[in-house]
matplotlib code that plots the C-alpha trace (Angstrom):
import matplotlib.pyplot as plt

x = [-93.6, -91.3, -91.9, -89.3, -90.0, -88.6, -88.0, -87.9, -88.7, -91.5, -93.0, -92.6, -90.7, -87.3, -84.3, -84.2, -88.0, -87.7, -84.9, -86.8, -89.8, -87.8, -86.6, -90.2, -91.4, -88.9, -89.0, -90.7, -93.7, -94.9, -91.8, -91.3, -93.4, -92.3, -94.2, -93.0, -92.6, -92.5, -92.8, -96.5, -97.7, -95.3, -95.7, -97.4, -97.1, -96.3, -99.1, -101.5, -99.0, -97.5, -100.9, -101.7, -98.4, -99.6, -97.5, -98.7, -97.8, -97.3, -96.2, -94.2, -94.4, -91.8, -88.5, -87.9, -85.3, -87.7, -90.1, -87.4, -89.5, -92.5, -90.7, -89.2, -92.5, -94.1, -91.2, -91.7, -95.4, -95.0, -92.6, -94.4, -97.6, -95.7, -94.4, -95.9, -94.3, -91.0, -91.0, -91.2, -93.5, -90.5, -87.4, -85.6, -85.8, -84.0, -83.3, -82.8, -83.7, -80.2, -80.9, -83.0, -81.9, -79.8, -83.3, -85.6, -83.1, -82.3, -85.9, -86.5, -84.0, -85.4, -88.8, -87.2, -86.2, -83.5, -81.7, -81.5, -79.7, -78.6, -78.4, -76.3, -77.9, -76.4, -72.9, -73.8, -75.7, -77.9, -76.7, -78.0, -79.6, -81.0, -77.6, -76.0, -78.6, -78.1, -74.5, -74.9, -77.5, -75.3, -72.3, -72.7, -75.0, -72.5, -72.6, -76.5, -77.3, -76.6, -75.5, -74.2, -74.9, -73.7, -74.6, -71.3, -67.9, -68.6, -72.1, -70.6, -67.7, -70.2, -72.8, -70.8, -67.3, -64.1, -62.9, -66.2, -67.2, -69.9, -70.7, -70.9, -74.3, -75.0, -78.5, -79.8, -82.0, -84.2, -81.9, -84.3, -87.1, -84.5, -83.3, -83.3, -86.7, -86.9, -90.7, -90.7, -88.3, -90.6, -93.7, -92.1, -90.6, -93.7, -95.6, -93.5, -92.9, -89.2, -88.1, -85.6, -83.2, -83.3, -80.9, -82.6, -80.7, -82.5, -82.3, -84.3, -84.3, -86.3, -85.9, -83.7, -80.4, -78.2, -79.4, -77.9, -80.8, -79.9, -76.4, -78.3, -80.1, -77.0, -75.4, -78.5, -78.3, -74.9, -75.3, -78.1, -76.1, -74.3, -76.4, -80.2, -80.9, -80.6, -83.8, -83.8, -86.2, -86.5, -88.2, -89.5, -91.0, -89.8, -89.6, -87.3, -89.4, -91.0, -87.7, -86.2, -89.2, -88.8, -85.2, -86.0, -88.4, -86.2, -83.5, -85.8, -85.5, -89.2, -89.4, -86.2, -86.9, -89.5, -90.9, -92.6, -93.4, -93.0, -93.1, -93.4, -92.3, -89.3, -87.7, -89.1, -87.7, -84.2, -84.7, -85.9, -83.0, -79.8, -77.6, -78.0, -76.9, -76.2, -74.3, -75.1, -73.4, -73.4, -74.9, -74.8, -75.0, -77.4, -79.5, -80.5, -77.1, -76.9, -80.4, -79.3, -76.3, -78.6, -80.3, -77.1, -77.3, -74.1, -73.9, -72.1, -72.0, -70.1, -66.9, -68.3, -70.3, -68.6, -66.7, -68.5, -71.5, -69.3, -70.3, -69.7, -67.8, -70.8, -70.0, -67.8, -67.1, -66.3, -65.6, -68.3, -65.4, -65.6, -67.9, -71.3, -69.9, -67.3, -69.8, -71.8, -68.7, -68.2, -71.8, -71.4, -68.0, -69.2, -71.9, -74.4, -74.5, -75.5, -75.7, -77.5, -78.5, -75.8, -74.6, -71.6, -69.7, -66.0, -64.8, -66.7, -69.6, -73.1, -74.6, -77.6, -75.0, -73.9, -75.0, -76.3, -79.2, -82.2, -82.6, -79.0, -79.5, -82.6, -80.8, -78.6, -81.2, -83.3, -80.3, -79.6, -83.2, -82.8, -85.4, -82.6]
y = [181.3, 184.4, 187.7, 190.2, 194.0, 195.6, 199.4, 201.2, 204.7, 203.4, 200.2, 201.7, 200.3, 201.6, 199.3, 198.5, 197.7, 195.4, 193.5, 192.9, 191.9, 189.4, 187.8, 187.8, 186.1, 183.2, 182.8, 179.8, 181.8, 179.0, 179.8, 183.5, 186.6, 190.1, 193.4, 196.9, 200.0, 202.9, 206.6, 207.7, 209.3, 207.5, 205.2, 201.9, 199.9, 196.6, 197.0, 194.5, 191.8, 192.2, 191.7, 188.7, 187.1, 187.7, 190.8, 194.0, 197.6, 200.1, 204.0, 206.5, 210.4, 211.7, 212.9, 216.5, 217.3, 219.9, 216.9, 214.9, 214.4, 213.7, 210.9, 209.5, 209.2, 207.6, 204.9, 204.3, 204.0, 201.5, 199.2, 199.4, 198.2, 195.4, 194.4, 192.1, 191.5, 192.6, 190.2, 191.8, 190.5, 190.7, 188.4, 191.1, 194.7, 195.1, 198.8, 199.6, 203.4, 204.3, 208.0, 207.5, 204.0, 205.6, 206.6, 203.7, 200.7, 201.5, 202.1, 198.7, 197.2, 198.9, 197.2, 193.8, 193.2, 190.5, 191.5, 194.9, 195.2, 198.3, 197.7, 200.3, 200.4, 203.9, 205.2, 208.9, 211.6, 214.2, 217.8, 220.4, 220.4, 216.9, 215.5, 217.4, 216.0, 212.5, 212.5, 213.6, 210.9, 208.2, 209.2, 206.7, 204.0, 201.4, 201.5, 201.4, 198.0, 194.5, 193.8, 195.9, 194.8, 196.6, 196.0, 197.2, 198.4, 201.7, 201.8, 200.3, 202.8, 205.8, 204.8, 203.3, 204.6, 202.9, 200.0, 199.2, 195.5, 195.2, 192.3, 192.6, 191.2, 192.0, 193.0, 189.7, 189.3, 186.5, 185.5, 183.0, 185.7, 188.0, 185.6, 187.1, 186.4, 187.0, 187.0, 189.8, 191.7, 191.7, 192.6, 195.5, 197.0, 196.6, 198.4, 201.5, 201.5, 200.4, 198.9, 196.1, 198.5, 200.8, 200.5, 200.9, 202.6, 201.7, 203.2, 201.9, 204.2, 206.7, 210.4, 211.7, 213.5, 210.4, 209.0, 211.7, 211.8, 215.2, 213.9, 211.0, 213.5, 215.3, 212.0, 211.3, 214.6, 214.1, 210.6, 211.2, 213.9, 211.0, 207.9, 208.7, 205.0, 205.2, 205.6, 206.0, 204.6, 205.8, 203.5, 204.9, 207.9, 210.3, 213.9, 215.1, 213.7, 216.9, 218.5, 215.9, 216.0, 219.7, 219.3, 216.7, 218.9, 222.0, 219.9, 218.7, 214.9, 214.1, 211.6, 209.9, 209.6, 207.4, 207.7, 204.7, 205.6, 202.9, 199.4, 196.1, 193.6, 195.1, 192.1, 192.3, 195.7, 194.4, 192.0, 194.8, 197.1, 196.7, 198.6, 199.8, 203.4, 204.1, 207.2, 207.6, 210.1, 207.6, 204.3, 201.6, 198.5, 199.2, 196.2, 197.5, 196.9, 193.2, 192.8, 193.9, 191.7, 188.6, 189.5, 189.4, 193.2, 195.3, 198.2, 201.4, 202.8, 205.5, 204.5, 206.3, 203.1, 200.1, 197.8, 195.0, 195.4, 194.2, 190.7, 189.7, 191.0, 192.8, 196.1, 198.9, 201.8, 205.5, 208.4, 211.2, 213.6, 212.6, 214.8, 213.7, 213.5, 210.9, 208.9, 208.9, 207.6, 205.0, 203.7, 203.2, 201.5, 198.9, 197.7, 195.1, 191.5, 189.0, 186.1, 186.9, 183.2, 182.0, 184.4, 183.8, 185.7, 187.0, 183.8, 181.5, 180.5, 180.8, 183.9, 181.8, 180.0, 182.9, 185.0, 187.5, 185.0, 185.6, 181.7, 181.3, 184.4, 183.3, 180.7, 183.3, 185.5, 182.7, 181.9, 185.5, 185.8, 182.7, 180.6, 177.8]
z = [73.6, 74.5, 73.3, 71.9, 71.5, 68.5, 68.9, 65.3, 64.2, 61.9, 60.6, 57.0, 54.1, 55.3, 55.4, 59.0, 59.0, 56.0, 57.6, 60.9, 59.0, 56.8, 60.1, 61.7, 58.5, 58.9, 62.7, 64.4, 65.5, 67.9, 69.9, 69.5, 68.8, 68.0, 69.2, 67.8, 69.5, 67.1, 66.8, 66.7, 63.5, 61.4, 58.4, 59.4, 56.3, 58.0, 60.7, 59.1, 58.3, 61.9, 63.5, 61.0, 62.4, 66.1, 66.7, 68.3, 67.5, 70.2, 70.0, 71.8, 71.2, 68.6, 70.5, 70.2, 72.8, 74.4, 75.4, 77.3, 80.3, 78.4, 76.4, 79.6, 81.2, 78.1, 78.1, 81.9, 81.4, 78.6, 80.3, 83.5, 81.9, 80.4, 83.9, 86.5, 89.9, 88.6, 85.6, 82.2, 79.3, 77.1, 77.1, 75.1, 73.8, 70.5, 69.9, 66.3, 66.9, 68.6, 68.8, 71.9, 72.8, 75.8, 77.2, 76.6, 76.9, 80.7, 81.3, 79.9, 82.2, 85.2, 84.5, 84.5, 80.8, 80.9, 77.8, 76.3, 72.6, 70.8, 67.2, 65.1, 61.6, 60.3, 59.8, 59.9, 61.4, 59.8, 59.8, 62.2, 65.6, 65.2, 64.6, 67.5, 69.7, 68.4, 69.2, 72.7, 73.1, 71.8, 73.7, 76.4, 74.8, 74.8, 78.6, 78.9, 77.4, 77.5, 73.9, 71.1, 67.5, 64.2, 60.6, 59.6, 61.5, 60.1, 61.7, 64.9, 65.2, 64.5, 66.9, 69.7, 69.3, 67.9, 69.8, 71.4, 71.9, 69.3, 67.1, 63.4, 62.0, 58.4, 57.2, 56.1, 53.0, 51.5, 48.7, 47.2, 47.0, 45.2, 42.6, 39.1, 37.3, 33.7, 33.8, 36.5, 34.5, 31.5, 33.6, 35.3, 32.2, 30.2, 33.0, 32.8, 29.1, 29.0, 25.8, 25.4, 23.8, 26.9, 29.7, 33.2, 36.2, 39.5, 43.0, 45.8, 48.9, 50.9, 49.9, 52.5, 52.7, 53.2, 49.8, 47.9, 45.2, 44.0, 42.9, 41.1, 39.1, 38.3, 37.1, 34.9, 33.4, 32.3, 31.1, 28.6, 26.8, 25.0, 25.8, 25.6, 25.7, 29.6, 32.0, 35.7, 38.2, 41.6, 43.9, 47.3, 49.1, 51.6, 52.7, 49.9, 47.0, 46.0, 45.9, 43.6, 41.3, 40.9, 40.1, 37.3, 35.8, 35.7, 34.0, 31.4, 32.5, 33.2, 30.3, 31.5, 35.2, 36.7, 40.3, 41.5, 45.1, 47.7, 46.3, 48.1, 47.2, 45.4, 44.2, 40.6, 40.4, 40.8, 37.9, 35.9, 36.4, 34.5, 37.1, 40.6, 41.2, 44.9, 45.8, 49.4, 51.7, 54.4, 55.4, 58.0, 55.8, 53.0, 52.4, 49.1, 47.7, 49.0, 47.5, 44.3, 44.5, 45.2, 42.0, 40.0, 39.4, 38.6, 41.2, 41.3, 44.9, 46.8, 48.6, 51.7, 52.2, 54.1, 51.9, 54.0, 51.7, 48.7, 48.8, 45.2, 42.2, 41.1, 42.8, 41.9, 44.6, 43.6, 45.5, 45.8, 45.1, 41.6, 39.2, 38.1, 34.5, 35.8, 37.6, 34.4, 32.3, 35.0, 34.8, 31.0, 31.4, 34.1, 31.6, 32.9, 33.7, 31.1, 33.4, 36.7, 37.5, 39.8, 42.5, 44.5, 47.0, 46.7, 48.5, 46.1, 48.5, 47.4, 48.8, 50.3, 52.4, 54.3, 57.1, 54.7, 53.9, 56.3, 56.8, 58.2, 60.3, 62.1, 64.1, 65.5, 66.6, 68.1, 70.3, 71.2, 72.3, 74.3, 72.3, 71.6]

ax = plt.figure().add_subplot(projection="3d")
ax.plot(x, y, z, "-o")
ax.set_aspect("equal")
plt.show()
């Protein structure tokens, strides 16, 4: 059996973390094992499941620019510990945290790791000093590893630079687990007091700048002026949650907006929604949208998100330059799907037969890591 090290910011309920866990669940664990290297002090939601599957979780200090030497030393110490006689314990190091991948991937190579991978999963950078540092650290990343992967062309161009030789690998989902479920819909809606006559707008994502929750609330405020039958459900947690809760309170929307916190599994909630609202400022390849499509859900998303996420005819894209009122009108006009049972792609194939399905993608990664 070979071991592969997955480097992530956390092992919480984020998009990249969920995608890696989906892959791990479907891997032949007699042939391959995943370990995880994450930032200390972060969400460890998946720790128990990882350990139950034979994986191990290790930590690096949070990178804060001023502790560059400490961070490098921690990386060196880790990979040296997992190297014996010049041979690394790991067949590959898969770096999903690209902000510091130009630091830890060359160090992994120095300590005998045969294959180092940088995986672009975001098409934007947060504002401020953190974003400035990320740009500098990513500048030569394409030269500092063996393999470049990107969840979309927008993500690849953003992280590695236009024209770089990266490979497009979409964020895979478990289409079978996400299939529309009438019973799950009823259970979730009853739990939160949502009647059959009410239309439920859903959003799944962490409360951070890129997800644009403030604009979601603005849209909701406009929508209920003429359509009080709508409710909004926000699934997730994060640093900006309190700010959004306060905004909901100030606008008098507390009886129309539901905060669920982090939910796992989230599949029943897609069945409960009538429409997905996803006006992100930027994304790599948002698995949330593809998950919603797998559940046969109508989606209204921003056009700043890659078109590669539009896998079915359920998705409408709209400019963030449009007002909250215009977004509200569009939500009403796109309606919702009556039949959510048979999901096919734009080319007519079943979604479960494409590389967007985790079962199809497992074979790709087993080959990449050198198992088959």
